[in-house]
C-alpha positions as a printed NumPy array, in Angstrom:
array([[ 50.816, -41.013,  36.43 ],
       [ 47.042, -40.53 ,  36.477],
       [ 45.634, -37.427,  34.83 ],
       [ 43.359, -35.618,  37.3  ],
       [ 42.391, -32.625,  35.185],
       [ 38.796, -32.265,  34.026],
       [ 39.98 , -31.007,  30.652],
       [ 43.337, -31.575,  28.939],
       [ 45.688, -28.612,  28.785],
       [ 47.64 , -27.676,  25.692],
       [ 51.337, -26.832,  25.892],
       [ 52.079, -23.226,  25.112],
       [ 54.647, -20.549,  25.815],
       [ 52.886, -17.203,  26.023],
       [ 53.708, -14.075,  27.946],
       [ 51.311, -12.919,  30.607],
       [ 50.851, -10.737,  33.624],
       [ 49.398, -11.444,  37.07 ],
       [ 47.333,  -8.351,  37.915],
       [ 46.005,  -7.835,  41.436],
       [ 46.087,  -4.112,  42.128],
       [ 46.233,  -0.85 ,  40.237],
       [ 50.001,  -0.509,  40.722],
       [ 50.895,  -3.084,  38.072],
       [ 51.453,  -6.802,  38.04 ],
       [ 53.926,  -9.661,  37.979],
       [ 55.224, -11.001,  34.663],
       [ 54.688, -14.698,  33.995],
       [ 54.973, -17.35 ,  31.321],
       [ 51.92 , -19.44 ,  30.505],
       [ 53.283, -22.985,  30.154],
       [ 49.999, -24.774,  29.407],
       [ 46.42 , -23.67 ,  28.984],
       [ 42.846, -24.96 ,  28.757],
       [ 39.437, -23.328,  28.914],
       [ 39.284, -23.952,  32.693],
       [ 42.86 , -23.343,  33.897],
       [ 46.552, -22.893,  33.265],
       [ 50.069, -23.503,  34.549],
       [ 52.069, -20.32 ,  35.075],
       [ 55.769, -19.815,  35.681],
       [ 57.048, -16.791,  37.603],
       [ 60.527, -15.599,  38.577],
       [ 59.497, -15.767,  42.239],
       [ 56.209, -16.873,  43.786],
       [ 56.614, -14.375,  46.641],
       [ 53.876, -11.781,  46.582],
       [ 51.566, -13.688,  44.244],
       [ 48.088, -13.664,  45.835],
       [ 45.651, -16.596,  45.721],
       [ 43.169, -14.629,  43.583],
       [ 44.149, -12.387,  40.661],
       [ 43.455, -11.543,  37.03 ],
       [ 45.628, -13.264,  34.426],
       [ 46.287, -11.028,  31.435],
       [ 47.397, -12.953,  28.332],
       [ 49.425, -10.555,  26.194],
       [ 49.036, -12.169,  22.757],
       [ 45.231, -12.346,  22.876],
       [ 44.563,  -9.317,  25.14 ],
       [ 42.447, -11.655,  27.299],
       [ 41.847, -10.918,  30.99 ],
       [ 40.75 , -13.933,  33.046],
       [ 40.024, -13.983,  36.797],
       [ 41.622, -17.012,  38.441],
       [ 42.391, -18.753,  41.724],
       [ 45.628, -20.583,  42.62 ],
       [ 45.054, -24.343,  43.085],
       [ 48.666, -25.413,  43.671],
       [ 52.186, -23.939,  43.982],
       [ 55.477, -25.73 ,  43.34 ],
       [ 58.72 , -23.761,  43.213],
       [ 58.248, -21.112,  40.541],
       [ 55.112, -22.69 ,  38.992],
       [ 51.468, -22.065,  39.824],
       [ 48.418, -24.047,  38.782],
       [ 45.337, -21.839,  38.425],
       [ 41.656, -22.455,  37.811],
       [ 39.711, -19.819,  35.923],
       [ 36.748, -18.341,  37.761],
       [ 33.942, -16.464,  36.082]])
């Protein structure tokens, strides 16, 4: 399989949150990560918007991102900004 990513991602298993309004967010697992994007796993993709802020719990990082692809319970996101 050809690798199409601009930068390799590193496997990880970190807790995160998909934040998109002031009412809270959706819990997620960060399965792999690079400086330009990530693969997220959610219990259900229903209700996840195309643009949101990813909050990475272990590093207290907040990163705006945009969904590039969706497959089952996984989302591929590109960081913006």
